[in-house]
C-alpha positions in Angstrom: -9.2 -7.0 -21.3 -10.9 -10.4 -20.7 -9.0 -13.6 -21.1 -10.0 -17.3 -21.4 -9.1 -18.2 -17.8 -11.5 -15.5 -16.5 -14.4 -17.3 -18.2 -13.7 -20.5 -16.1 -15.5 -21.3 -12.9 -14.8 -18.9 -10.0 -13.6 -21.8 -7.9 -10.8 -22.5 -10.3 -9.8 -18.8 -10.4 -9.7 -18.6 -6.6 -7.8 -21.9 -6.3 -5.2 -20.7 -8.8 -4.5 -17.4 -7.2 -4.5 -19.0 -3.7 -2.0 -21.6 -4.8 0.4 -19.4 -6.8 0.4 -16.6 -4.2 0.7 -19.0 -1.3 3.8 -20.7 -2.9 5.3 -17.4 -3.7 4.9 -16.1 -0.2 6.1 -19.2 1.7 8.7 -20.8 -0.6 11.9 -18.6 -0.7 13.7 -20.7 -3.3 15.1 -18.2 -5.9 14.1 -20.3 -9.0 10.5 -20.6 -7.7 10.4 -16.8 -7.2 11.8 -16.0 -10.6 9.3 -18.4 -12.2 6.5 -16.8 -10.3 7.6 -13.2 -11.2 8.0 -14.0 -14.9 4.6 -15.8 -15.0 2.9 -12.9 -13.2 4.3 -10.3 -15.6 3.2 -12.5 -18.5 -0.3 -12.8 -17.3 -0.5 -9.1 -16.4 0.6 -8.3 -19.9 -2.1 -10.6 -21.3 -4.8 -9.0 -19.1 -3.8 -5.3 -19.4 -1.3 -5.0 -22.3 2.4 -4.4 -21.9 2.2 -0.6 -21.8 -0.3 -0.6 -18.9 1.7 -3.4 -17.1 4.9 -1.4 -17.3 3.2 1.8 -16.3 1.1 0.5 -13.4 3.1 -2.5 -12.2 6.8 -2.4 -13.1 7.3 1.4 -12.5 5.8 1.0 -9.0 7.3 -2.4 -8.3 10.9 -1.7 -9.2 11.4 1.1 -6.6 9.8 -1.2 -4.0 12.2 -4.0 -4.9 15.2 -1.7 -4.7 14.1 -0.3 -1.3 13.5 -3.8 0.1 16.8 -5.1 -1.2 18.7 -2.1 0.3 17.0 -1.9 3.7 17.4 -5.6 4.7 21.2 -5.6 5.0 21.2 -2.3 6.8 19.0 -3.6 9.7 19.6 -7.3 9.6 23.2 -8.4 10.2 22.9 -12.2 10.4 25.2 -14.5 8.4 28.8 -15.6 8.6 30.1 -14.1 5.3 31.1 -10.5 6.2 31.6 -8.2 3.2 32.4 -5.1 5.3 31.2 -2.9 8.1 28.7 -0.1 8.2 29.4 3.3 9.6 27.8 2.3 13.0 30.0 -0.8 13.2 27.5 -3.4 12.3 28.6 -6.1 9.8 27.4 -6.1 6.2 26.9 -9.7 5.3 26.4 -11.6 2.1 23.5 -13.6 3.5 21.5 -10.5 4.5 22.1 -9.0 1.0 20.9 -12.2 -0.8 17.9 -12.5 1.5 17.0 -8.9 0.7 17.0 -9.7 -3.0 14.9 -12.7 -2.3 12.4 -10.6 -0.4 12.3 -8.1 -3.2 11.5 -10.8 -5.7 8.8 -12.2 -3.5 7.3 -8.7 -3.0 7.3 -7.9 -6.7 5.7 -11.3 -7.6 3.0 -11.0 -5.0 2.1 -7.4 -6.0 1.9 -8.4 -9.7 -0.2 -11.5 -8.9 -2.6 -9.4 -6.8 -3.0 -7.0 -9.7 -4.0 -9.9 -11.9 -6.4 -11.1 -9.1 -8.2 -7.8 -9.1 -8.8 -8.1 -12.9 -10.0 -11.7 -12.8 -11.9 -12.1 -9.4 -14.7 -9.7 -9.8 -17.1 -8.9 -6.9 -19.9 -11.1 -8.3 -17.4 -14.1 -8.4 -16.4 -13.4 -4.8 -19.9 -13.1 -3.5 -20.8 -16.3 -5.4 -18.0 -18.2 -3.6 -18.4 -16.8 -0.1 -21.9 -15.3 -0.1 -23.5 -18.2 1.6 -20.7 -19.0 4.0 -19.8 -15.6 5.2 -22.4 -13.2 3.7 -21.5 -10.1 5.7 -17.7 -10.4 5.4 -17.9 -11.4 1.7 -20.0 -8.2 1.0 -17.5 -6.0 2.8 -14.5 -7.7 1.1 -16.1 -7.4 -2.4 -16.8 -3.7 -1.7 -13.2 -3.2 -0.6 -11.8 -5.0 -3.6 -13.7 -2.9 -6.1 -13.3 0.3 -4.0 -9.9 1.3 -5.4 -10.8 1.3 -9.2 -14.2 3.0 -8.5 -12.4 5.5 -6.2 -10.0 6.4 -9.0 -12.7 6.7 -11.6 -14.9 8.9 -9.4 -11.9 11.0 -8.5 -11.4 11.8 -12.2 -15.1 12.7 -12.6 -15.0 15.0 -9.6 -11.8 16.6 -10.7 -13.2 17.3 -14.1 -16.3 18.8 -12.6 -14.3 21.0 -10.3 -12.1 22.1 -13.2 -15.2 23.5 -15.0 -15.9 25.8 -12.1 -12.3 27.0 -11.8 -11.2 24.7 -8.9 -8.4 22.8 -10.7 -5.4 21.4 -8.9 -3.2 22.4 -11.9 -3.8 26.2 -11.8 -3.3 28.9 -9.3 -0.9 29.3 -6.4 0.3 26.4 -4.3 -2.1 27.3 -1.5 -5.0 27.4 -3.9 -4.0 24.1 -5.4 -3.9 22.5 -2.0 -7.3 24.0 -1.1 -8.8 22.7 -4.3 -7.3 19.2 -3.7 -8.7 19.1 -0.2 -12.1 20.0 -1.6 -12.0 17.3 -4.2 -10.9 14.7 -1.6 -13.7 15.8 0.7 -16.3 15.3 -2.1 -14.7 12.0 -2.9 -14.9 10.7 0.7 -18.5 11.8 1.0 -19.4 10.0 -2.2 -17.6 6.8 -1.0 -19.5 6.8 2.3 -22.8 7.4 0.7 -22.1 4.7 -1.9 -21.3 2.2 0.8 -24.5 3.0 2.7 -26.6 2.7 -0.5 -25.0 -0.6 -1.4 -25.6 -2.0 2.1 -29.2 -0.9 2.2 -29.8 -2.3 -1.3 -28.4 -5.7 -0.3 -30.4 -5.7 2.9 -33.7 -4.9 1.0 -33.0 -7.9 -1.2 -32.7 -10.2 1.7 -28.9 -10.7 1.4 -27.7 -13.1 4.1 -31.2 -14.2 5.2 -31.8 -17.8 5.9 -33.4 -19.7 3.0 -32.7 -17.0 0.5 -32.0 -18.3 -3.0 -29.6 -16.7 -5.5 -29.2 -16.9 -9.3 -25.8 -17.8 -10.5 -24.5 -17.8 -14.1 -21.5 -20.0 -13.2 -21.7 -23.7 -14.0 -18.9 -26.3 -13.5 -18.6 -28.2 -16.8 -16.2 -30.6 -18.4 -13.8 -27.8 -19.4 -13.5 -26.8 -15.8 -12.9 -30.4 -14.7 -10.1 -30.8 -17.2 -8.5 -27.6 -16.0 -8.9 -28.6 -12.4 -7.2 -31.9 -13.0 -4.2 -30.2 -14.6 -4.0 -27.7 -11.7 -4.2 -30.5 -9.1 -1.5 -32.6 -10.7 1.0 -29.8 -11.3 0.4 -28.2 -7.8 0.5 -31.6 -6.2 4.0 -32.2 -7.6 5.1 -28.9 -6.2 3.7 -29.6 -2.8 5.3 -33.1 -2.8 8.7 -31.6 -3.8 8.4 -29.0 -1.0 7.5 -31.6 1.6 10.5 -33.8 0.6 12.8 -30.8 0.7 13.8 -30.7 -2.9 13.3 -26.9 -3.1 14.5 -26.1 0.4 16.3 -22.9 0.9 17.9 -21.1 3.9 19.8 -17.9 4.2 20.8 -17.8 7.9 23.5 -18.4 9.0 24.7 -19.8 5.7 23.1 -19.8 2.3 21.7 -23.3 1.5 19.7 -23.7 -1.7 18.8 -27.2 -2.7 17.8 -28.1 -6.2 20.6 -26.1 -7.7 22.5 -27.1 -9.8 19.6 -28.7 -11.4 18.7 -32.4 -10.7 16.0 -34.5 -12.3 13.8 -34.1 -9.3 14.2 -30.3 -9.1 13.6 -30.0 -12.9 10.3 -31.9 -12.5 9.2 -29.6 -9.6 10.3 -26.4 -11.3 8.6 -27.5 -14.5 5.4 -28.4 -12.7 5.3 -25.0 -11.0 6.0 -23.2 -14.3 3.1 -25.1 -15.8 0.8 -24.2 -12.9 1.7 -20.5 -13.1 1.4 -20.4 -16.8 -2.0 -22.1 -17.0 -3.9 -18.9 -17.8 -1.4 -18.0 -20.6 -1.5 -21.5 -22.0 -5.3 -21.6 -22.0 -5.4 -18.2 -23.8 -2.8 -19.5 -26.4 -4.8 -22.7 -27.0 -8.1 -20.8 -27.3 -6.6 -18.4 -29.9 -5.1 -21.2 -31.9 -8.4 -23.0 -31.9 -10.3 -20.0 -33.1 -7.7 -19.4 -35.8 -8.1 -22.9 -37.1 -11.9 -22.6 -37.1 -11.7 -19.3 -38.9 -9.4 -20.8 -41.6 -11.8 -23.7 -42.0 -14.8 -21.4 -42.3 -13.0 -19.2 -44.8 -12.1 -22.4 -46.8 -15.7 -23.5 -46.9 -16.9 -20.1 -48.0 -14.3 -20.0 -50.8 -15.3 -23.5 -52.0 -19.0 -22.5 -51.9 -18.4 -19.4 -54.0 -16.5 -21.5 -56.6 -19.3 -24.1 -56.7 -21.8 -21.3 -57.3 -19.7 -19.9 -60.1 -19.6 -23.3 -61.8 -23.3 -23.7 -61.5 
C-alpha cells in the first residue's frame, strides 16, 4: 500500500529513516523508545494494514523481545539492587532486568522501522541517491534490499511448480518432504545467482557507473518537499539539542538514572518534538486524506447545484 510520504523526495525518506532509527538505537531513554515503537507500529499499519502488521511484525517481534529481556539478566550481573541469586550463584539485579527490557524495546522498534523502510525506500530511490556517489555499492545494496521479497515470491512460484509434478513438501514421508524441500531450495539458489548475474550484466551494458553517464530521474524537489524538510529539521533539531544538553539522559549501570521523568517543561518539549518527527508520515497521510475528502465534498456540491440549475432551466 502506497502512502503520501512515499511520494515525497527520496532524500526526505532517507533522512527520516536515518534520523528515527539513529535516535532509537543510540538513545536508551524509555519514553523515547516507547514513542518510537508506537510510531513505528502506526506507520507499519498504515503501509501494510493491521492484519499484515500483526502477522509479519508483532508475531515475530514479541518472541524476540521476550528472549532479549530474559537473556540480559542471566548473563549480565551489573547493578547494585540485587533481587536474588541464580542457581550458579550470580546475582540477579534490577538494573540488568530493566536494561534487558530497554534493549527489547529498542530491538522491536528498530525491526519495525526497517520493515517500513523496505516498503518506502525502493531500489530506484536508493540508486537515485547513491548511484553517482558509490555506483557499485549502491547496486549491490539495492539488489540485497529487494532480494528477500523477490526470494519469497519466487520460492512460492517454484513450490507451486514442483507441486504439479508431485514434489510437494506437504505430502509423503518425512524423508521425501526433506528431499523435495532441498530440491526447491537448490532451484531457488540457482535462480537467485542467475538473476544477480543478469542484473549486473544489464547494468554494465547500460554504462552504469561510467564517467559522464547521464541518468533520467522522476524525482523533483518542490515546495511541498521543502515544507516537509523544514518541519523535520526543526523537530529533529529540538531532539538533538535536548540530547546534547542531557535532558533525555539515561543510565542503567550501576544505578538507574533516567532524566526527564517525572515530566518537566523541557522534557515535554523534547518528547513532543520526537513524537512529531516520528509521526510525520502518519500526519501527512491524515492531512492528505482530509484534503481529498473536502475536495470531494466540494465537487459533489457543485455537481448537485449544476443538476438543480439544469432542472430549473
